N, C-alpha and C positions, 0 to 999 in steps of 0.2 A: 409614909414611904413603903416601897416594895422590897422586904429583906429574902424574897424567895432567890434560892440559887438556880440558876441554868442548869437542866438536867439534859444530859448528853443523849442525842437521836443520833442512832445508828445509820437513820438514813442521810445525815446530815455528811458524813465521811464519803457515801457514796456519791450525793451530788457533788460533793468537792472533787473527788477524783475524775467525774465526769467532764466537769468544769475544765480540769487541768489539761485532760486529753482534749478537748475542744481547743483549747488556747494553743497547745503544741501543733495539733494539725491546721492550725490557721497559719501559725507561724511557718509551716513547711510550706503551705500555700504561697505565703509572702515571698518567701526565697526560692520561689520557683521549683519546689519541690524538693529542696535541700534541708535536712534538719538541721537546726541550730546544733553548732558544734562546741559550743562555751562551756559546757562541763566536761568534755572530753579534752578540751584545750587547757582548761585550768591544771590538771596533772602534770600536762606535758611542760607548760610553763613553769611548774613547781619544780620538775626534775632539771630542767635546763637552767633555772636560777639555783639549784643546790650543786650543780656541776659548774657553774660559772665560781660560785662561793668556794668549792673545793680547790678550784684551780688557783684562784687568788691567794688562798690558804697555803697552799704547796709553794707558790712563788714567793710568798711574805717569809716561809721557814728556809727556803733556799738562800734570800739575800741576806737574812739575818744570821745564816748558819745554825739554825736550831734544827739540825737532823743528826743522825747517827750512823756511823761507819764502823764495821768492825776491823780488826788489827791488819786485815788483808787490803781495807779501802773499799770493801763491799757496801753498797746503799742500797738496803731493801727497799725503802719509798722510791726512790728515783728509778729504780729497776722496773718496779711494778707499775709506776706511772708513766714512764716514757720509754725506755729499751723495749721491756716485753711486749707492749701493744705495737709497736712499729715491727717488731718480727713477726706477731701474732697475724698481721695483716697478710705479708709473704706467706707464711706456713698456711690459712685458712683459704686464701683467694688467688693465690699465684701458684703456688707449688701443688696446693691440695694435698698435704700429706697425709698419706694412712700409717696406722702404727700397727706393729705385732709384738707380743711377747712382753707387752708392760707388766704383766704378772710376775715377771722373773728380776723385775729391781728390789732388790731388798730395801727394809725399814733402816737398817743401822750403815755403819762406814762399808764401802764399797768402792772399786776401783773400775771404772766402764773404760773399756779399750774399744775403739771405734776406726775404721778406715777414714781417710782424709782425702777429699778430691775437691775440685771447684775452680781452679785457678784463684778465686777469692774464697776465704773460707766462710762462706755462709752456712755451711753444714753445722758449725759449731752454734751459730743462732738457731738455727733450727732443731737441732737436739736440746737445747736449753727450753725452746717454748714446748716441746713434746714432754718433758720430763716435769715442767713445771704444772703444765696444764691437765696432764693425764696421768701422771704418776704420784704427784704431789710431793715432788723431790726438787730440791734445788742444785743442780749439778755445779761444781767447781772446776772449771778447766783449766788444764795446766797448759801455758803459751810458752812459745820460744822468746828469746831475748830480744829479738828483733821488733817483735809487737810492742813490747814496753819501752822500744828507743824511740818510736814515732809518738808524738806528745798528744795528738787527740785520741787516737786509735788506743794507747795504752792508758790513757784516763779511763774513757768509758771501759774497756775491760775491766779495770780494777773497781769501778762502779758496779759493773755486772757480777761480781765475786769472783773474778776469775784470777790467775796470779800465775808466778813465774813455775816454769819447769823443773824446779829442784826439789830433791828429795826431803829436805828441811820441811819447807811450806808442804809439801804432799804428805807427810807424817802428820803434821800437827793438824791438819783439815781431817784426816781420817780417824785421828785419836779423838776428835769432837763428834765421831759420828757422820760425818759428810759424806755425801756421794762425791767421788772427784773423778775426773773425765780426762782421758787421755789420747791424743793421735799419734802413737807411736812412728808413723811415718815422717810427720814433720813436714817440712816443706817440698821433699821427695814424692810426697804425695799428692799434696794439693796442687803442686804444679808441673805434674806429670802431662804429657801429650795426650790428645785427643786418642791417639791409634791406641793408647795403653790402658784405656779406661777399663775399671773396674778389676786391673790386675794390682794386688797389693803390691807395694815396695818393701824394702827392708824394715823391719820391726827396730831398727837401733840397736844396742848392745844388751837390752833385758832390763835396763834400768828401772821400768815400770813393775817389772817382777819382783825386782829385790825389794821395792817400796812396799807392795802387797805382802810380801812373805814377812817384812819386818812388823808390819802393822797387824799382821793376823787377819786380813780382810780377804774376801773372796774377789774374783776378776769377773766382770760380766761384760761379755764380747756384744758386740753391738755393729750391725750392718746398716750403712746409709747407701741407699740408692737414688738417684734423680742429679746428686751435685756434679756428677761427671759433664752433662748436658748444658748445663746454665751458661757455661763461658767456653766452649770447645777450643782448648788451645792448639793450634795447627801449626805454630812456629814461636821461637823465642829470641829475640833481640839480644843476645848475651853482652855485647860491648856497652850497651847502652843500660842495661842491667848493672854491670860491674861499676860504671860511672854512677850510677844513682844508689849504690849500694844495697842492692836488691838482689835476692837468690833468683830470680828470673825476670824477663819483661816480655807478657804474653801476646802473640798475634791471634787474635781470633776470628771468624767470619764477620763480627761488627766493630770490633775495636783494632785498632784507632780509625779504621775507615768511617765510621759513622761520626767520630766525635764522642762527646759526652753520650750521646744516645746508645753508643756502643756499650755502656757501661751498665744499660737495663741487662739484668738476667733473663735468659729464655725461661719461659714458663713450663719447665718438664715437670713431669709427673714423679713425687717422690714416695719410698716406703723407708721407714725405718724400723729394724727389727731388733729386739733384745735379746739375747739367748740365755740358757739357765746359765746360773752362776758356777763359775769353775772354783770350787772350793781347793784350798792348798794345805789342809791339814795334815795331809800324809809327810809334809814338810815342817823342819822347824826353823828358828828365825834364823840358826847359824847357816843354812843353806843359802841365804841371801848373799853371800860373799864368795859362793862357789860359781865360777863361770861357766862351768859346763851345765850345773843344773839351772842356771839362770838360761841358759840358750836352749836346752831342751823344753823348757815349760814356755817359753817365749816363742820357738817354733810351733808348739801345739796350740798357743793361744792365737797365732796368725792362720794357721791352718784352719782353725775353728771359726776365724772371721771369714777367710775367703770361701768357704763351703757355705756360709750363710749369705755371703755376697751372691755367688753363684744362683743359690736357691731364690733368694729376694728379687733379682733380676730377671728371673722368669715369670715368678708371681705379678712383677710391676707392669709387665708387658711393653707394649710401644711408650716411648718417651713422653710424646706431645699428646696423648689421647686421654 
C-alpha cells in the first residue's frame, strides 16, 4: 500500500483557475455573450425572501395583536413599516423636498411652530418625514378635534403618534422630552384661498405659547414652502361644507372637475426651513396666564415664521421646476 500523502503543487491552483476561466468564457459564449447571473441572483432572491418573511411576520403580529402602542395610541412598528414609506415616496420623488436648518432641531423637548396650508394637510406628513429621516426626531403633531372625529383619519393619526391639540396632552409629551408640533393657523391656514398663499393667518390666542412657557421648552419656528400649490383653492362651496360638517369644501382647477383624478396633488417643489430655537428663559411659568405676554410672544413668533416664509419662497424659486 502506498502511504505517501499527496503534496500540494502550486501549479495545480493556477491550472484550476485557468480551467475555471475557460469554463466561464465558454458559458458566456453559450449564452450569447451574457455572463451567468446566477451568483448575483442568489443574494437578490435571499433579500426578497427575507422581505417576504418580514412582511408575513408583520401581518401575524397585526392579526394576533402582538404589538405595542403608547398611551396616545402611537404604533412605532406600523408607522415605520406602512405610513412613513408611503409618505416618503411623495417626499422624495413627487415633491422633491429640500431642507434647511436641520441643525436647529434640539435634542430634548421643544415646541415646533409651523405655517399650515395646502387645502389637504399633506404638509404635516412631509414635516414628519423630514424630521424622522434627517433630524432623527419623531414629531408629535397636535391636531384639531375634527381630525379625530373622522374614523379612519383619526385612527391613522393616532397610529402615527399625533394627538389632540389640548394643553394636557402637549404638556405630557413635552415632559417626556418629545418634539411636539403645532400649526397655530388651524383650518384658517390650510383652507385659505390661493390668492392669499404664503400669507399667515391669525395664530389663535397664543395657547401654544402658554404650553411652551409652562413646560420650559424652546419654540422652534418652521416655514414650509410648496404646499400652497398642490391644490390651489379657487372657490369654496360653503353650503355643501356646512351640510357635510366641514370647515370648507374646496374647488380647485382639477377638483371636482376631474373626479378622483383631481385628488392627485400637483408636483410642486418644496422647501422646509427650521429657524433657530426661540428660548423663553426670560419668562417664568406664571406669565403663561398673562394674556398680554402671550399675545406679545405669539406675535413675535408669527412675525418670525412669516419672515422665514418670505425668504424661503425666494430661495425655492419657481413652483414646478
